[in-house]
MOPAC internal coordinates of N, CA, C and O (Angstrom, degrees):
PM7 1SCF
backbone

  N    0.0000 0     0.00 0     0.00 0    0    0    0
  C    1.4511 1     0.00 0     0.00 0    1    0    0
  C    1.5266 1   111.06 1     0.00 0    2    1    0
  O    1.2310 1   120.54 1   142.76 1    3    2    1
  N    1.3350 1   116.57 1   -37.24 1    3    2    1
  C    1.4590 1   119.85 1  -179.88 1    5    3    2
  C    1.5200 1   110.83 1   -65.42 1    6    5    3
  O    1.2310 1   120.49 1   140.04 1    7    6    5
  N    1.3103 1   116.67 1   -39.96 1    7    6    5
  C    1.4562 1   119.97 1   178.33 1    9    7    6
  C    1.5167 1   112.05 1   -64.42 1   10    9    7
  O    1.2310 1   120.76 1   143.29 1   11   10    9
  N    1.3266 1   116.16 1   -36.71 1   11   10    9
  C    1.4669 1   119.84 1   178.27 1   13   11   10
  C    1.5221 1   110.47 1   -66.57 1   14   13   11
  O    1.2310 1   120.14 1   138.58 1   15   14   13
  N    1.3341 1   117.33 1   -41.42 1   15   14   13
  C    1.4623 1   119.72 1   178.31 1   17   15   14
  C    1.5314 1   110.51 1   -65.26 1   18   17   15
  O    1.2310 1   120.05 1   141.68 1   19   18   17
  N    1.3275 1   117.52 1   -38.32 1   19   18   17
  C    1.4631 1   120.76 1   176.82 1   21   19   18
  C    1.5158 1   111.47 1   -62.16 1   22   21   19
  O    1.2310 1   120.65 1   138.15 1   23   22   21
  N    1.3251 1   116.36 1   -41.85 1   23   22   21
  C    1.4595 1   120.11 1   178.61 1   25   23   22
  C    1.5275 1   111.25 1   -65.71 1   26   25   23
  O    1.2310 1   120.18 1   139.20 1   27   26   25
  N    1.3225 1   117.26 1   -40.80 1   27   26   25
  C    1.4654 1   120.81 1   177.99 1   29   27   26
  C    1.5229 1   110.07 1   -64.26 1   30   29   27
  O    1.2310 1   120.07 1   138.35 1   31   30   29
  N    1.3166 1   117.47 1   -41.65 1   31   30   29
  C    1.4669 1   120.77 1   179.63 1   33   31   30
  C    1.5206 1   111.17 1   -63.83 1   34   33   31
  O    1.2310 1   120.13 1   138.20 1   35   34   33
  N    1.3113 1   117.36 1   -41.80 1   35   34   33
  C    1.4694 1   120.66 1   178.88 1   37   35   34
  C    1.5175 1   110.32 1   -66.29 1   38   37   35
  O    1.2310 1   120.03 1   137.59 1   39   38   37
  N    1.3193 1   117.55 1   -42.41 1   39   38   37
  C    1.4653 1   120.10 1   178.77 1   41   39   38
  C    1.5216 1   111.70 1   -63.82 1   42   41   39
  O    1.2310 1   120.11 1   139.26 1   43   42   41
  N    1.3285 1   117.39 1   -40.74 1   43   42   41
  C    1.4647 1   120.10 1   177.52 1   45   43   42
  C    1.5297 1   111.27 1   -64.96 1   46   45   43
  O    1.2310 1   120.44 1   138.99 1   47   46   45
  N    1.3153 1   116.77 1   -41.01 1   47   46   45
  C    1.4653 1   120.02 1   178.74 1   49   47   46
  C    1.5192 1   110.74 1   -64.61 1   50   49   47
  O    1.2310 1   120.29 1   136.95 1   51   50   49
  N    1.3206 1   117.04 1   -43.05 1   51   50   49
  C    1.4678 1   119.95 1   178.23 1   53   51   50
  C    1.5266 1   111.68 1   -64.86 1   54   53   51
  O    1.2310 1   120.41 1   140.50 1   55   54   53
  N    1.3164 1   116.83 1   -39.50 1   55   54   53
  C    1.4663 1   119.69 1   178.08 1   57   55   54
  C    1.5238 1   110.82 1   -63.03 1   58   57   55
  O    1.2310 1   120.40 1   139.65 1   59   58   57
  N    1.3311 1   116.85 1   -40.35 1   59   58   57
  C    1.4664 1   120.90 1   178.53 1   61   59   58
  C    1.5287 1   110.47 1   -63.04 1   62   61   59
  O    1.2310 1   120.45 1   132.75 1   63   62   61
  N    1.3184 1   116.75 1   -47.25 1   63   62   61
  C    1.4667 1   120.43 1  -177.68 1   65   63   62
  C    1.5182 1   110.75 1   -65.09 1   66   65   63
  O    1.2310 1   120.20 1   137.66 1   67   66   65
  N    1.3187 1   117.23 1   -42.34 1   67   66   65
  C    1.4618 1   119.97 1   179.78 1   69   67   66
  C    1.5249 1   111.14 1   -65.51 1   70   69   67
  O    1.2310 1   120.29 1   138.22 1   71   70   69
  N    1.3182 1   117.05 1   -41.78 1   71   70   69
  C    1.4583 1   118.92 1  -177.15 1   73   71   70
  C    1.5253 1   112.36 1   -71.45 1   74   73   71
  O    1.2310 1   119.38 1   149.85 1   75   74   73
  N    1.3111 1   118.78 1   -30.15 1   75   74   73
  C    1.4543 1   120.87 1  -178.81 1   77   75   74
  C    1.5247 1   113.69 1   -98.28 1   78   77   75
  O    1.2310 1   119.56 1   172.45 1   79   78   77
  N    1.3207 1   118.44 1    -7.55 1   79   78   77
  C    1.4632 1   119.43 1  -176.34 1   81   79   78
  C    1.5244 1   112.40 1   -69.55 1   82   81   79
  O    1.2310 1   119.78 1   151.68 1   83   82   81
  N    1.3064 1   118.02 1   -28.32 1   83   82   81
  C    1.4647 1   120.27 1  -178.75 1   85   83   82
  C    1.5264 1   111.76 1   -75.68 1   86   85   83
  O    1.2310 1   119.85 1   136.29 1   87   86   85
  N    1.3143 1   117.90 1   -43.71 1   87   86   85
  C    1.4646 1   121.10 1  -176.43 1   89   87   86
  C    1.5224 1   109.49 1  -133.99 1   90   89   87
  O    1.2310 1   120.91 1   -86.92 1   91   90   89
  N    1.3063 1   115.86 1    93.08 1   91   90   89
  C    1.4542 1   119.52 1   178.22 1   93   91   90
  C    1.5253 1   109.46 1  -133.48 1   94   93   91
  O    1.2310 1   121.29 1   -16.47 1   95   94   93
  N    1.2867 1   115.14 1   163.53 1   95   94   93
  C    1.4597 1   120.61 1   179.09 1   97   95   94
  C    1.5280 1   109.20 1   -70.39 1   98   97   95
  O    1.2310 1   120.44 1   -23.82 1   99   98   97
  N    1.3157 1   116.77 1   156.18 1   99   98   97
  C    1.4638 1   118.19 1   177.67 1  101   99   98
  C    1.5286 1   110.73 1   -63.21 1  102  101   99
  O    1.2310 1   120.82 1   -35.46 1  103  102  101
  N    1.2938 1   116.03 1   144.54 1  103  102  101
  C    1.4576 1   121.25 1  -178.21 1  105  103  102
  C    1.5153 1   110.46 1   105.58 1  106  105  103
  O    1.2310 1   121.81 1     5.83 1  107  106  105
  N    1.3099 1   114.15 1  -174.17 1  107  106  105
  C    1.4631 1   119.41 1  -175.16 1  109  107  106
  C    1.5180 1   113.76 1  -117.00 1  110  109  107
  O    1.2310 1   119.56 1  -167.74 1  111  110  109
  N    1.3178 1   118.44 1    12.26 1  111  110  109
  C    1.4638 1   120.53 1  -179.27 1  113  111  110
  C    1.5239 1   112.16 1   -67.23 1  114  113  111
  O    1.2310 1   119.66 1   158.58 1  115  114  113
  N    1.3142 1   118.26 1   -21.42 1  115  114  113
  C    1.4633 1   121.00 1  -178.02 1  117  115  114
  C    1.5264 1   111.76 1   -70.19 1  118  117  115
  O    1.2310 1   119.27 1   164.32 1  119  118  117
  N    1.3307 1   119.00 1   -15.68 1  119  118  117
  C    1.4617 1   120.46 1   178.13 1  121  119  118
  C    1.5241 1   112.27 1   -91.33 1  122  121  119
  O    1.2310 1   119.74 1   178.72 1  123  122  121
  N    1.3279 1   118.10 1    -1.28 1  123  122  121
  C    1.4678 1   120.73 1  -177.83 1  125  123  122
  C    1.5306 1   113.45 1   -61.89 1  126  125  123
  O    1.2310 1   118.53 1   135.95 1  127  126  125
  N    1.3374 1   120.40 1   -44.05 1  127  126  125
  C    1.4785 1   118.44 1   179.98 1  129  127  126
  C    1.5288 1   114.44 1   -59.78 1  130  129  127
  O    1.2310 1   118.38 1   133.56 1  131  130  129
  N    1.3468 1   120.69 1   -46.44 1  131  130  129
  C    1.4676 1   116.76 1   178.80 1  133  131  130
  C    1.5284 1   113.19 1   -68.35 1  134  133  131
  O    1.2310 1   120.35 1   146.16 1  135  134  133
  N    1.3307 1   116.93 1   -33.84 1  135  134  133
  C    1.4618 1   119.02 1   177.10 1  137  135  134
  C    1.5261 1   109.98 1   -64.96 1  138  137  135
  O    1.2310 1   120.38 1   138.74 1  139  138  137
  N    1.3251 1   116.87 1   -41.26 1  139  138  137
  C    1.4558 1   120.76 1   176.72 1  141  139  138
  C    1.5150 1   112.07 1   -63.59 1  142  141  139
  O    1.2310 1   120.32 1   141.20 1  143  142  141
  N    1.3187 1   116.99 1   -38.80 1  143  142  141
  C    1.4680 1   120.48 1   178.18 1  145  143  142
  C    1.5178 1   110.77 1   -63.09 1  146  145  143
  O    1.2310 1   120.39 1   133.35 1  147  146  145
  N    1.3195 1   116.86 1   -46.65 1  147  146  145
  C    1.4581 1   119.77 1  -178.59 1  149  147  146
  C    1.5258 1   111.80 1   -68.67 1  150  149  147
  O    1.2310 1   120.10 1   138.99 1  151  150  149
  N    1.3234 1   117.41 1   -41.01 1  151  150  149
  C    1.4651 1   119.95 1   178.93 1  153  151  150
  C    1.5261 1   110.57 1   -68.06 1  154  153  151
  O    1.2310 1   120.32 1   138.92 1  155  154  153
  N    1.3150 1   116.99 1   -41.08 1  155  154  153
  C    1.4530 1   120.52 1  -179.48 1  157  155  154
  C    1.5112 1   112.96 1   -66.84 1  158  157  155
  O    1.2310 1   120.29 1   147.34 1  159  158  157
  N    1.3151 1   117.05 1   -32.66 1  159  158  157
  C    1.4649 1   118.62 1   178.49 1  161  159  158
  C    1.5247 1   111.39 1   -80.30 1  162  161  159
  O    1.2310 1   119.86 1   160.87 1  163  162  161
  N    1.3196 1   117.87 1   -19.13 1  163  162  161
  C    1.4643 1   120.56 1   178.77 1  165  163  162
  C    1.5121 1   114.37 1   -90.29 1  166  165  163
  O    1.2310 1   119.71 1   158.23 1  167  166  165
  N    1.3214 1   118.15 1   -21.77 1  167  166  165
  C    1.4643 1   120.55 1  -177.27 1  169  167  166
  C    1.5266 1   114.08 1   -62.93 1  170  169  167
  O    1.2310 1   118.53 1   136.92 1  171  170  169
  N    1.3276 1   120.40 1   -43.08 1  171  170  169
  C    1.4719 1   118.33 1   177.64 1  173  171  170
  C    1.5250 1   112.72 1   -60.94 1  174  173  171
  O    1.2310 1   120.06 1   148.81 1  175  174  173
  N    1.3140 1   117.49 1   -31.19 1  175  174  173
  C    1.4636 1   120.29 1   178.57 1  177  175  174
  C    1.5241 1   110.40 1   -66.99 1  178  177  175
  O    1.2310 1   119.78 1   146.22 1  179  178  177
  N    1.3306 1   118.02 1   -33.78 1  179  178  177
  C    1.4585 1   120.59 1   179.06 1  181  179  178
  C    1.5228 1   111.63 1   -65.25 1  182  181  179
  O    1.2310 1   120.28 1   148.64 1  183  182  181
  N    1.3168 1   117.07 1   -31.36 1  183  182  181
  C    1.4623 1   120.63 1   178.15 1  185  183  182
  C    1.5264 1   110.05 1   -71.77 1  186  185  183
  O    1.2310 1   120.21 1   143.51 1  187  186  185
  N    1.3162 1   117.21 1   -36.49 1  187  186  185
  C    1.4635 1   121.32 1  -176.63 1  189  187  186
  C    1.5187 1   113.77 1   -87.47 1  190  189  187
  O    1.2310 1   119.78 1   165.83 1  191  190  189
  N    1.3142 1   118.03 1   -14.17 1  191  190  189
  C    1.4623 1   121.08 1  -174.47 1  193  191  190
  C    1.5285 1   113.49 1   -58.89 1  194  193  191
  O    1.2310 1   118.16 1   137.24 1  195  194  193
  N    1.3419 1   121.11 1   -42.76 1  195  194  193
  C    1.4779 1   118.55 1   177.33 1  197  195  194
  C    1.5310 1   112.88 1   -61.85 1  198  197  195
  O    1.2310 1   120.22 1   141.48 1  199  198  197
  N    1.3224 1   117.18 1   -38.52 1  199  198  197
  C    1.4644 1   119.83 1   178.76 1  201  199  198
  C    1.5301 1   111.28 1   -66.45 1  202  201  199
  O    1.2310 1   121.04 1   140.28 1  203  202  201
  N    1.3231 1   115.61 1   -39.72 1  203  202  201
  C    1.4685 1   120.12 1   179.63 1  205  203  202
  C    1.5166 1   109.76 1   -64.78 1  206  205  203
  O    1.2310 1   119.88 1   136.34 1  207  206  205
  N    1.3284 1   117.84 1   -43.66 1  207  206  205
  C    1.4662 1   120.09 1  -178.08 1  209  207  206
  C    1.5300 1   111.08 1   -69.08 1  210  209  207
  O    1.2310 1   119.62 1   144.30 1  211  210  209
  N    1.3353 1   118.33 1   -35.70 1  211  210  209
  C    1.4653 1   120.46 1   176.23 1  213  211  210
  C    1.5254 1   111.14 1   -65.66 1  214  213  211
  O    1.2310 1   120.54 1   140.50 1  215  214  213
  N    1.3227 1   116.58 1   -39.50 1  215  214  213
  C    1.4674 1   120.36 1  -179.84 1  217  215  214
  C    1.5275 1   110.82 1   -68.64 1  218  217  215
  O    1.2310 1   120.43 1   150.10 1  219  218  217
  N    1.3355 1   116.78 1   -29.90 1  219  218  217
  C    1.4535 1   119.96 1  -178.70 1  221  219  218
  C    1.5324 1   111.29 1   -74.67 1  222  221  219
  O    1.2310 1   120.39 1   155.53 1  223  222  221
  N    1.3160 1   116.86 1   -24.47 1  223  222  221
  C    1.4735 1   119.65 1  -179.63 1  225  223  222
  C    1.4494 1   111.88 1   -77.59 1  226  225  223
  O    1.2310 1   120.10 1   180.00 1  227  226  225

C-alpha cells in the first residue's frame, strides 16, 4: 500500500509540473505544491525507517 501511495504522489507531482510548466508565473513558487506533496509523503517513512532497519537485522 505504501508503494502505491508513493506512485500516486509521484504521478500527481509530475502532472502538476507538466501542466504548469508551459504557463506559470515567473519564479519557482509554482513548484511548491508538488514538492510539499513529495516531502510530506516521505516524512512518515523517515520516522519508521530505524524500526524497519532494526527488524530487518
